C-alpha positions in Angstrom: -136.7 -28.8 -41.4 -134.0 -26.5 -42.3 -133.3 -26.0 -45.8 -130.2 -23.7 -46.9 -130.7 -21.9 -50.8 -127.3 -21.2 -51.6 -127.8 -20.6 -55.9 -125.1 -19.1 -58.2 -127.3 -16.5 -60.6 -128.8 -18.7 -63.9 -127.4 -16.6 -66.6 -129.5 -14.3 -68.2 -132.9 -15.6 -66.8 -133.0 -16.0 -62.9 -130.6 -13.8 -59.6 -129.6 -15.6 -56.9 -132.5 -13.8 -55.2 -135.0 -15.0 -57.4 -133.8 -18.5 -57.4 -134.7 -18.5 -53.6 -137.7 -17.2 -54.2 -138.9 -19.7 -56.6 -137.6 -22.8 -54.3 -139.2 -21.5 -51.3 -142.6 -21.4 -53.3 -142.1 -25.2 -54.0 -140.8 -26.7 -50.5 -143.5 -24.3 -48.6 -146.2 -26.4 -50.2 -145.0 -29.6 -48.8 -143.2 -28.5 -45.3 -145.3 -25.6 -44.5 -143.0 -25.2 -41.7 -139.2 -25.5 -42.8 -136.9 -23.3 -42.2 -136.0 -21.1 -44.9 -132.3 -19.8 -45.1 -131.3 -17.7 -48.4 -127.6 -17.4 -49.3 -127.5 -16.3 -53.2 -123.8 -16.9 -53.7 -121.3 -16.3 -56.6 -118.0 -16.8 -57.6 -116.3 -13.2 -58.2 -117.3 -13.1 -61.6 -120.3 -11.0 -63.2 -123.4 -10.2 -60.7 -121.0 -10.7 -57.6 -121.3 -6.9 -57.0 -125.1 -7.5 -56.3 -124.7 -10.3 -54.2 -122.4 -8.8 -52.2 -124.1 -5.5 -51.7 -127.4 -7.3 -49.4 -124.1 -9.0 -47.1 -122.1 -6.2 -46.9 -125.4 -3.6 -46.2 -123.1 -2.1 -48.5 -123.7 1.7 -50.2 -122.7 1.7 -54.2 -120.2 4.4 -54.7 -120.6 6.2 -58.3 -117.4 8.1 -59.6 -115.6 9.5 -62.6 -112.4 7.1 -63.6 -110.5 6.2 -66.5 -111.8 3.1 -68.6 -109.1 0.4 -70.2 -108.4 2.9 -73.0 -108.5 6.1 -70.6 -111.9 7.8 -71.7 -113.6 9.2 -68.5 -116.8 6.2 -67.6 -119.0 6.7 -64.4 -118.4 3.7 -62.4 -118.9 2.4 -59.1 -118.4 0.0 -56.5 -119.4 -1.3 -52.8 -118.5 0.5 -49.0 -120.2 -1.0 -46.5 -122.3 0.7 -44.2 -119.6 1.0 -41.3 -117.3 2.5 -44.4 -114.4 -0.5 -43.2 -115.4 -2.5 -45.8 -114.7 -2.0 -49.9 -115.8 -4.6 -52.3 -114.3 -3.4 -55.6 -114.8 -5.0 -59.0 -112.0 -4.2 -61.5 -114.2 -5.0 -64.6 -116.7 -1.8 -63.8 -113.3 0.3 -64.4 -111.2 -1.9 -66.6 -113.2 -5.0 -68.1 -113.7 -6.4 -71.5 -117.6 -5.6 -71.2 -116.6 -1.3 -71.0 -115.1 -1.5 -75.2 -116.4 -2.4 -78.7 -115.3 -5.6 -80.0 -113.0 -3.4 -82.5 -111.7 -1.5 -79.5 -110.3 -4.9 -77.8 -106.6 -4.1 -77.9 -104.3 -5.6 -74.7 -101.3 -3.3 -75.8 -102.9 0.1 -75.6 -105.2 -0.7 -72.6 -105.3 0.4 -68.6 -106.3 -0.6 -65.3 -105.5 2.9 -64.0 -109.6 3.1 -63.5 -109.0 0.5 -61.2 -106.9 2.2 -59.2 -109.1 5.0 -59.0 -111.5 3.0 -57.6 -109.3 1.8 -54.9 -107.9 5.3 -54.1 -111.6 6.3 -53.2 -111.6 3.4 -51.3 -108.7 4.7 -49.0 -109.3 8.0 -49.2 -113.2 7.1 -47.4 -110.8 5.2 -44.6 -112.0 2.0 -46.0 -109.9 -0.9 -43.8 -110.1 -4.2 -46.2 -110.6 -4.1 -50.0 -112.3 -7.0 -51.5 -111.3 -6.4 -55.4 -112.3 -9.1 -58.0 -110.7 -9.5 -61.0 -112.8 -11.6 -63.9 -113.7 -10.0 -67.3 -110.3 -7.9 -67.5 -109.5 -6.0 -71.0 -106.1 -6.1 -69.5 -102.8 -7.0 -69.8 -100.5 -4.1 -67.9 -99.4 -6.2 -64.5 -101.1 -4.5 -62.7 -99.1 -1.3 -63.6 -101.9 1.1 -64.7 -103.4 0.0 -61.1 -100.5 1.0 -58.8 -100.0 4.6 -61.3 -103.6 5.8 -60.5 -101.8 4.8 -56.5 -99.0 6.8 -56.7 -96.2 4.3 -58.3 -93.9 5.9 -61.1 -92.6 3.6 -63.6 -89.8 4.8 -65.1 -87.7 3.9 -68.6 -83.9 3.7 -68.9 -83.5 7.3 -69.8 -85.3 8.2 -66.6 -89.1 9.0 -68.5 -92.5 8.4 -67.1 -94.5 5.3 -69.1 -97.9 5.1 -69.9 -99.1 2.6 -67.6 -100.4 0.6 -70.8 -99.2 -3.1 -71.9 -96.8 -2.2 -74.2 -94.6 -0.6 -72.1 -94.2 -3.4 -69.4 -90.8 -4.0 -71.2 -89.7 -0.8 -71.2 -89.5 -0.5 -67.3 -86.4 0.3 -65.5 -87.6 1.7 -62.6 -90.2 1.8 -60.3 -90.5 5.1 -57.9 -92.5 4.8 -54.6 -91.9 8.6 -53.3 -95.5 9.5 -54.3 -97.5 6.7 -53.1 -100.5 7.1 -51.3 -100.3 7.0 -47.7 -102.8 4.4 -46.8 -101.9 1.3 -48.8 -99.7 -0.3 -45.8 -102.6 0.4 -43.7 -105.2 -1.5 -45.5 -106.0 -5.0 -46.2 -106.5 -6.4 -49.7 -108.0 -9.6 -51.0 -108.1 -10.6 -54.5 -111.2 -12.6 -55.7 -109.1 -14.7 -58.2 -109.6 -18.6 -59.7 -107.3 -19.0 -62.6 -103.8 -20.6 -61.5 -101.8 -18.6 -64.3 -98.1 -17.5 -64.3 -97.1 -14.4 -64.7 -95.3 -15.1 -67.8 -94.6 -17.7 -70.1 -96.8 -20.3 -72.4 -99.4 -20.6 -70.0 -99.2 -17.2 -68.6 -101.6 -13.8 -68.6 -100.4 -12.7 -72.5 -100.8 -16.0 -74.0 -103.3 -17.6 -72.9 -105.3 -14.4 -72.4 -104.3 -12.1 -74.7 -106.0 -13.4 -77.9 -109.3 -12.4 -76.7 -108.3 -9.2 -75.7 -107.4 -8.7 -79.5 -103.3 -9.3 -79.1 -102.4 -10.6 -82.3 -99.5 -13.9 -82.2 -96.6 -10.8 -82.6 -98.4 -8.8 -79.5 -98.7 -11.3 -77.5 -94.8 -12.2 -77.6 -94.2 -8.4 -77.2 -96.5 -8.1 -74.1 -95.0 -11.6 -72.6 -91.4 -10.8 -72.9 -93.1 -7.3 -71.2 -94.9 -9.1 -68.3 -90.8 -11.2 -68.3 -89.1 -7.8 -67.9 -91.6 -6.2 -65.3 -91.2 -9.4 -63.2 -87.6 -8.6 -63.0 -87.6 -5.3 -62.4 -90.1 -6.1 -59.6 -87.9 -9.1 -58.2 -84.9 -6.1 -57.9 -87.4 -3.6 -56.3 -89.7 -5.8 -53.9 -87.8 -9.1 -53.9 -91.1 -10.4 -54.8 -91.0 -13.3 -57.3 -94.1 -13.0 -59.2 -93.8 -16.3 -61.5 -93.6 -18.0 -58.3 -97.1 -17.3 -57.0 -99.6 -19.0 -58.0 -102.9 -16.7 -60.5 -100.0 -13.9 -60.7 -101.2 -14.0 -64.2 -104.8 -13.4 -63.3 -106.1 -10.7 -65.8 -103.6 -9.6 -67.3 -100.8 -9.7 -64.6 -103.1 -7.7 -62.4 -103.1 -10.6 -59.6 -99.9 -10.2 -59.3 -99.6 -6.5 -59.4 -101.8 -6.6 -56.4 -100.1 -8.8 -54.7 -97.0 -6.5 -55.1 -98.2 -2.8 -54.8 -101.2 -3.5 -52.2 -99.4 -6.6 -50.5 -102.5 -8.0 -51.7 -103.6 -12.0 -50.8 -104.8 -14.2 -53.5 -108.0 -16.3 -53.0 -110.8 -18.5 -54.5 -113.5 -16.0 -55.8 -116.5 -18.6 -54.1 -114.2 -18.8 -51.0 -113.8 -14.7 -50.4 -117.7 -14.5 -50.9 -118.5 -17.4 -48.6 -116.2 -15.6 -45.9 -118.5 -11.9 -46.2 -122.0 -14.3 -46.3 -121.1 -15.5 -43.0 -122.0 -19.5 -45.2 -120.1 -22.4 -42.8 -122.1 -20.6 -39.7 -125.5 -20.0 -41.3 -125.8 -23.7 -42.7 -124.9 -25.2 -39.2 -128.3 -28.4 -38.7 -128.9 -27.4 -41.9 -131.0 -30.5 -42.9 -130.4 -29.9 -47.1 -128.2 -27.6 -48.9 -130.2 -26.5 -52.2 -127.8 -24.9 -54.9 -128.0 -24.5 -58.8 -126.7 -22.0 -61.3 -127.7 -22.4 -65.2 -125.7 -24.8 -66.6 -124.3 -27.8 -64.6 -121.1 -28.9 -66.1 -117.3 -29.9 -65.5 -116.4 -26.9 -65.1 -118.9 -26.0 -62.6 -116.8 -28.6 -60.3 -113.5 -26.6 -60.7 -113.4 -23.3 -58.2 -116.8 -22.3 -59.0 -119.7 -21.7 -57.1 -120.9 -25.0 -56.6 -117.7 -26.9 -55.6 -117.6 -24.6 -53.1 -120.8 -25.5 -51.2 -120.1 -28.9 -51.8 -116.8 -28.3 -49.8 -118.6 -26.3 -47.1 -121.2 -29.0 -47.1 -119.1 -32.1 -46.7 -117.2 -30.6 -44.0 -120.6 -30.7 -42.2 -122.1 -33.9 -43.7 -125.0 -31.8 -45.3 -126.4 -33.4 -47.9 -126.9 -31.2 -51.7 -129.2 -31.0 -54.0 -128.7 -29.0 -57.4 -131.7 -27.6 -59.1 -130.1 -25.9 -62.4 -131.2 -24.6 -66.1 -129.5 -27.5 -67.4 -127.6 -31.0 -66.5 -124.3 -31.5 -69.0 -122.3 -34.2 -67.0 -122.0 -37.6 -67.1 -124.2 -39.6 -64.2 -120.5 -41.3 -63.3 -118.6 -37.8 -62.9 -122.3 -36.4 -61.1 -122.1 -39.2 -58.2 -118.4 -38.0 -57.6 -119.5 -34.3 -56.9 -121.2 -34.9 -53.5 -123.9 -33.7 -55.2 -127.1 -36.7 -54.0 -129.6 -34.9 -55.9 -129.5 -33.4 -59.1 -131.9 -32.0 -62.0 -132.2 -30.1 -65.4 -135.0 -28.0 -64.8 -135.1 -27.0 -68.6 -134.9 -30.8 -69.8 -136.7 -31.5 -72.6 -137.6 -28.2 -73.7 -136.4 -27.2 -77.2 -137.0 -23.7 -77.6 -134.5 -21.8 -75.6 -136.6 -18.7 -75.5 -139.5 -20.4 -73.9 -136.7 -21.9 -71.1 -135.9 -18.7 -70.5 -140.0 -17.3 -69.9 -140.8 -20.2 -67.8 -137.5 -20.7 -65.7 -138.8 -19.5 -62.5 -141.7 -22.0 -63.2 -140.2 -24.9 -63.9 -138.2 -24.2 -61.0 -140.4 -23.9 -58.5 -142.0 -26.9 -59.7 -138.7 -28.7 -59.2 -138.5 -27.9 -55.7 -141.8 -28.9 -55.2 -141.4 -32.5 -57.0 -137.6 -32.9 -54.9 -139.9 -31.8 -51.5 -142.1 -34.8 -52.1 -139.4 -37.2 -52.8 -137.7 -36.5 -48.9 -141.3 -36.3 -47.8 -142.1 -39.6 -49.1 -138.9 -40.9 -47.5 -139.6 -39.2 -44.3 -143.1 -40.9 -44.0 
């Protein structure tokens, strides 16, 4: 039999690779000659960089860039061994994780450091850049990123503006005289799983501003700023950001990447599956076994497991989910396309014990599943 092991991580407990190793042990006790294909995946969120590193055979490039408050921070991105493909997580330079809670301020933060990572990849000759934009601490519409790449944002008096959220409403003109010479030569794909518009009640500021430290009054200013920025972009680039699904991702960086990098916005899991050559590698599989820390209704809307199920359906391959916890009604589970699901920590009331024994419990769950298959076949 051929088993494809394609998990997301168990957050705080197991990496995708550790999941694969534990499940392999459980299966091999029942099917010692089984073909095991390990394809850990991610959806563009935290930990994606570790998953992608193996598929790209990439090196970790480190450099000093500006953090969300323009302070120097050592950040990193991946560059494939042939120097053709770069994978950049904006959270490494412009992320929520780089700030203390009392430092969160969507009006004052910038994506400039993300632009510096992109600039370095361009200087090294990258032909394709994959940009993950989860975990943003910013609401600057991508103005900071663009500034690092040579775009200049001017107010009505011709003064250069600092590329932060509060200045979006002051932008009157965008200068392109000094933009990086290789921007037009590189293909950029943005991994994003949100569909928010650039501005408005469901836009970047109103939906995500509060978690980035913005007060109600600041949210209104940021939203008006995004609206003005969108107007200037329509005039200068003939692109209507408000009509682009997901342009409000990462404080408008999704839309900014479309404008300033000619990027395409794609589902995070679809991009990672593409990098892993997932749809080709699952051919002739008898089962795909996936899993993550918690399987709930949110899992089924654009997350890793949803992407795996979509690929499996196309090739009529059954899917089993071995998750830390199951938090989904049976009826909903039946509608997912997942034929078998179990929570390996179900019944364990002490979360510390559950974390400690995850690998062992997962191996046992995989072994039990394999025994069920063996009985069915014999």
